[in-house]
N, C-alpha and C positions, 0 to 999 in steps of 0.2 A: 620253658617249664613243661614238665610232663606229669600228667595225672593218670593213674592206673586203677582199673577195677577188675577183679577176678570173678569168675563164675564157673559153674559146672561141677562143683564138688557134691558129694553125697555119700550115702551108705551103700556099700556093695559087698559081695561075697568074694572070697579068695578065688582068683582066676578070672574075675570079671575085668572089664575095661571101662575107663572114663576118659573124657576129653575135657580138659580145662581150657578156658578162654580168658584172655586178658585184653580188655579194651583200653586203648591209650589215646589221650588227647594231646594235641600239639602238632604244629605244622612241620617240626623237625624230627618227627618220630623215626623216619627212615634212616637217620644218622646215628641212632642209638643202638648200643648193645643191649639185648634183652636177656633176662635170666629168670629161672624158677628156683626158689628155695623152699624148704619145708622145715617145720618145727613141731616135734612131738612133745607131749607133756613131760616136763622134767629134763628135757634135753635142749641143747643149744641149736640155733638155726643152722641148717646144713645146706650145702650146694646140691642142686639136682641137675640142672641143665642150663646152657646158655647158647645164644646164637648171635653172631656178629651182624653188623649192618651190611647192606648189599654192596657198598663200595669195597668192603673188606672180604667179599666173596661169600658171605653167609655161612661161615664156618661154625661148626657146633662142637660143644663139649658136654660130656656127661659124667656124673658120678659113677664109680664102679658098681654101686649097688643097683643102678637102674639101666646100665648099658645093655642094649638088646631088647629092653622092654618098653622104654619111654622114648618118645620122639618129640623134639621141639621144632616148631616151624613159625614162620611169620608171613603176614600178608600186609605189606606196607601200604597198598592202595586202600585197605580197609582199616588201617591202624590197629591191627589185631596180632596177637601172639598166642600160640596154642601149645598145649602139652598133652600129647596122646599117651595115655598110660594103659598098657596091656599087662596081662598076667599079674594083676595086683595081688599083693601079699599083705598079711596083717602088719608086717613091719613097715609098710608104706603109709600107715595111718598117721596123719599129721595135718596141721594147717599149712596149706600151700600158698606161697606168696609170689607174685609177679614183681620183677624189679628191673630198673633201667639205669644205665650209665652212659657217659658220653663217648668214650673211646676204649677199645681193647677188651677182649674176653677176660673175665675174672671169675674166680671161684670162691671168694670170700665176701660175706654180706657187707662188710664195711666199705667195700669198693663201689657199691651201688648207691646212687644218690636219691632215687625215686622208688617208692614202694606202694603196692596196693594194700587193701585191707585184709586180704587173705580169704581163702575158702577152705572149708573143712572137708577132708577126705577120710572116711572111716571104712576099713576093710575087715570084715568078720572072718573068722577061721572056719 
């Protein structure tokens, strides 16, 4: 069983940076694929980034809209996952969710079994 809690959201201006954190509980954390999703008002939840477990090489995937601006990373010793967000734009405004699944990188929300409560990111123009 994995429990996830996000933090680090806030209100920033376009061009600013934020670092989101996800604290995970569970002794098998290092075996899980971790992902970040976001959901804006009136829109469906969309994939942002994912990172595989260390056994799978720590491979990463990014949505086209954030490639080159966002970086996902993990620290298994601390049971933490991070999302570094640079050059934020108003279009990045959304609730950001941390998610986990047992095996394999995935880009659809339905493939992730565990979810955090979300953290709000608002980017003003």
